[in-house]
N, C-alpha and C positions, 0 to 999 in steps of 0.2 A: 406496605400499608394496604395493598389490595383496593385501591381507589376506583379503578376503571372497571365498571360492571356492565356487561351486556345483558339486556332483558329481551327475551323473545315474547312478543305479544303486546298489542296496544289496545286491548279491550278494557278490562277493569283492573285486574291485579297488576298488570304491567305499569300503567301510568301511576297507580297508587304507590307502588314500590319505588318508581323513579322519583316521585315527589319526596318521599321520606328519605331515600338515599341522598338526594340533593340537599335536603335540609340538614343532614348529618355530615355533609362535606365530601361525599363521594361524587364521582363523575359517571352518571348512568347514560347509556345509549340504549334506545328502544328500537327494535326492528320489527316491522309488521308486514306480513305478506300482502294485505290489501293495499291498494294504491292510496286510499284515504281512510279516515276513521269510519268504522262500520256503523251505519245508522240502523234504526228499526230494532226489531226484536221485542219480546214480551217485556212488560213492565217488571221491575225488580223491587223487592221489598226489604225493609230493615226492621228487625225486631229486637227489643230488649236493650238493656243498659250497655252491654259490650259494644254492639254495633253503633249505637248513637254516640258513645264516648269517643270512638275512633273518628267518626265524622266531625264531632265537635273539635277534636284536637287538630284536625285538618283544616278547620275553618270553613267547612262546607255546609253546615247545617242551615244557616240562613238562606243560602242560594237554593239548596235542595228543597227547603220548605216552600219556596216560591214556585217551584216547578213541579211539586208533587201532584199526583193525580187525585189523591183522596181515596183511591181504591174503588173497586166496583163490586156491588152486590152481584151474586151469581144465582140465576134461576135455572134449575133443571126442569124440563118440561117433557110432556109426551108428544106424540106426533100431531095432535090437534092443538097444541099450544097450552094445555092445562098445566099449571104449576104443580110439580111434585115435591120440590125441595127448594127453599130459598136460603142462601147463606149471606151473612153480612159482609160489607166491604172489607173489614179487617181480617176476614178469614184468609183471603189471598193476599191482601195488601199490607198486612202487618201494621206497625205503628207509623210507617212512612213508606209510600210507594212512589217510584219515579220511573219514567220511561228509560229503558236501558240505553238507548242512543243518547239521550240527554245526559245521563250519568257519565257515559264515556266522554262526551264533549267537555263536561265540567272538569273531569279528572285530567284530561289532556291540557286544558287551559291552565290548570293549577300546577301541573308538573313541567310544562314546556320551558319555563325560565331556568329549570335545573337540569334539563336533559337534552340530549341530541336525539331527534326522531328520524328514523329512516323508513319510509313507506315504500311499498312495492318490491320488497326484497325478503329473503328468508335464509336461514342457515342451512347449508348442505353438508358441512362436516365440522367436527370438533376434535381437536388434537391437543390433549393436555401435555404441557411441558413442565419443567421444574419450576418455572417462574410464572406461568399463566396458561391460557388456553388459546391456541391458534384456531381462528374461526375463518372458514371459507363460506362466502355467501353465493347465492344463486346468480347474482350479477357478475361473479368472477372476482370480486374484491376479496382480499385476504387481510385480516387484522388480528392483532393479539389483544386479549383482555385479561385482567386479573381473575375475574369470576364470570360465570355465565348462569343466568337464572331463567328457567322455563316458566313463563307466566302465560302459556299459550293454550290453555284449556284442556278439555277432556281428551282431545286427539293431539296431544302435545308433540310437536316436532322435536323439541329438546329432549323430552323423555325417550323418544324413539332412538335418537342418536346416542345418548349418553347411558341409557339404562337398558334398552332392548325393545323388541317389537311390541306394538300396542296390545296384541292378543295376550301378552303376559300380565297385563295390568288392568285392562278394561273389561268389565263383565256386562253382558247384555241382560237387561232386566225384563225382557219380554214385551216391550212396547216401543212404538215410534210416535214422535210428535212433529207437528208441522204448524207453522204460522205464516200468514201473508196478509197484505193490505188489499182492500177493495173499496169501491164506492159504497157509501151508505144509502142505498136505494130503498129507503122505507122498509127495511127489515123489521118485522114486528117485535116490539118489546124492548128495543135498544135504548129508549129513553130511560129505562130503569136499570141499566147495567148490562152485564153479559147474560146471554141465554144459551143453554146447552141442551142437546138432545142425545140420549143414549139408546143404543141397542147393545146386546152383550158384546163386550170386547171393543166397542167403538164409541167415541165421543165426537160430535160435531158441534162447534159453538161459534158464536159471533158476538163481538162487543163493540160499542161505539168508541171512536177515537176521542180522547179526553180534550184534545186541542182543537180539532177540526170536525165539526158536526157533519161534514159531507163525506167523511172517511170512516171506515170500520176495519176491524181486524178479525180474521178467521183463526180459529185454533182447533186443530183436529188431533185426536189421539187414537191409535188402534193397536190391538194386540197382534203380535206376529213373532215367529222365530227370527233369529238373526238373518237379515237379508244381505245379499250381495249386490252392491250397486256402486256407482261412481259418485263420490261425495262432491265432485265438482261439476256434475251434470244435472242441472235443475229439471230438464225435460224428462230425464229418466225418473227422477224423484216424483215429479208430478204424476207420471203414469202409475207409480206404486200407490199413491194416495187415491187416485181415481179408481183403481182396481179394488182397493180396500173398501171404498164407500159406495161403489156402484150399486144401484138398485134401492138405496134407502130413500125414505120420504122426508117430510118436513121441508126445511129450506136447503137440504143437502144438494139437490141438483143445481140450484142457483149458485151455491157456494163453490161447487166444483167447476162450474162454467167460469167463475171469476178467477179460479186458480190457473186456468189455462192461459190467462192474459197477465198473470201477476209477475212483475219483474223482480220481486224481492223475497222469494220463498226462503224460509228457514225450515230445514228438515234434518232430523237426526234421531238416532235411537235414544231411548231412555236407558242410560247405562251408568255404571259406577266405576270410578278409578280407585284402585287400592295398590299403593306402592309401599313395600316393607320399610324402606329407608328413603327419606326424601332427598338425600344428597349423595353424591359420589365424587370424591376428589374436590375439584373447584366448581362443580356444577350442582345446582340445587333447584328444587321445584317449589312452586308456590301456587295457591289457589286450586282450581279444578284439576290441574296437571298432577298434583300430588294426592288429592283426596276429594274428588268432586263427584257430583251426581247431576245428571242433566236437568232435572226438575225436582223441586221439593226438598232439596238438601241445604237450603239457605246458603247457596254457593257464593252469591255476591257479597253478602255480609261477611262470610268467612274469609273470602279473598281479601277484603279490605283489612280485616283483623290480621291475617297472615302477613300481608305486606308491611303493616306497622311493626309487627313483632320481628320479622326477619331483618328489616332495616335497623331497628333498634338494637338487636343483638349484634349485628355487624359493627355498629357504632360503639357499643359497650365493650366489645372485644378488640377495638381498635383495628378492625379489618382482618383479624385472625379468623379465617373462614372455618377452620376445623372446630374451634370453640363455638363460634357463632352459629354454625349450621346445627351442631348438636344441641345447643340451648334452645334454638328456635323450634326444633322438632319436639324436644322434650316438653317445652312449655305449651305447644299448640296441638299436639296429636290427639289427645283425649278429647279436647274441645271440638276439633274438626270432625272426628269420627262421630261424636254425638249429634252434631248438626247434619252430617251426611246421611245418617240413618233414615231420615224422613224420605229420602229419595227412593228408597226401596218400596215405599207404599204408594207413591204418586200415581203410577199407571193403574194400579188396582183400584185406587180411589176414583180416579177420573173415568175409567172405563172398565167397571167390573165385568168379569168374564161370563157371568150368567145373569139371567133375569132375576133370579132370587137374590143374587149379590147386589144388583141395582136397587131392588126394593128394600133390602136390609140397610144399605147405606142411607137411602132417603128417609127411612123410618127412624134410624138411630140419630141422625143429625138434625132431625126435626125436634129433638128434645133439647131445650135450652141448657139444661144442666150438663149434658155430655158435650154439647158444642162449646160452652164456655170453658169446660175442662180442657178440651183440645187446644183452644186459643191460649190458655195460661201455660200449658205444657210447652208449646212452641216458644213462648217468651222466656220460660225458665231455661230451656236447653240453650238458647242463644245468649244467655247472660251468665254462664257458669265460669267464665274466664276472668280472673283478676288481671287487669292490664297494668304492666309497669309504666311508670312515667319516665320514658327515656330522655325526654327533654331536660329532666332534672339531674340526669347522670352527667358527671363532670368529665367523663372519659370519652367524649365524642372525638371523631376524627376531625382534624382541622385541615383547611385547605392550605 
């Protein structure tokens, strides 16, 4: 029956999948490298009927509405603080925006009754047998599972072990992004949302914390060819950011000074994952591991939809992974690719490579007709999937 399922990753897709698998009668185990749930990160948004339907079926909508940020208007300014472009809160925040860390917490709480969680460990090897997958963990523990699911993001460990090196599947899109927290020491304009300053190929921005008025969040984006650095060395990453923004005016020197003291830096390339087939044998990918983009690809909403569909197809197929994995990918691939496409434009939008590009963006998006068209397009793209009602299917796996 393939009941025992190992899920790698306890961020968004992993707990969502654990929740649905548990509801359908499976026994999920979630392994996470971090010793605890990962807090912080940029706020994430949901757009359109498909996203909201999945949240409603999970019973999460009331709680998420209570903790939503309401979004933040974004002002792009020149070095003297003059507004060049102002975008409404829904441009980045969609129909509902919540802090990523809060969403992870809610998903963990809802999935914990159905799942075993193992923090501070990771998978080091996968060996498929005739009846399952023998998994060895970094801790030295060895266990066998019926199925293994990679829900561990753009830099998926499961994808590397089961499918091949990351370089075969992840494409650099020409930019890097960084976020960190800092004290809100009277940075100008934050009472009105986020403020961003551009020079060609670079964006420095800061926004007030929605919960704590004494805190703020920095968000930097810069154009660069693919860089070689240690993803687990924040000091090395801080140096890359300082080097990229050194010499700029506005609030940049103050923000860079705060970076040097920041304990919670997030830094990554803006990249895209493209995997020709999302499963191999008893191993399958979900969320960003299969079809993700760092920013702008509606990855959070897509991950929740993917978790719902994968669990539902496994239940509908009574645990037959070959049938379920094929139906899952067939049903979801076109939708996921459509959402992912926006990620290829994110870096160019946030930090155009030329002064002319910056001025053109500001001019075009100052036109309400074009801006409204872009907002409606995003909602349409995220609402193109008709969701099956797996709860109404009588062929669930039973405990």
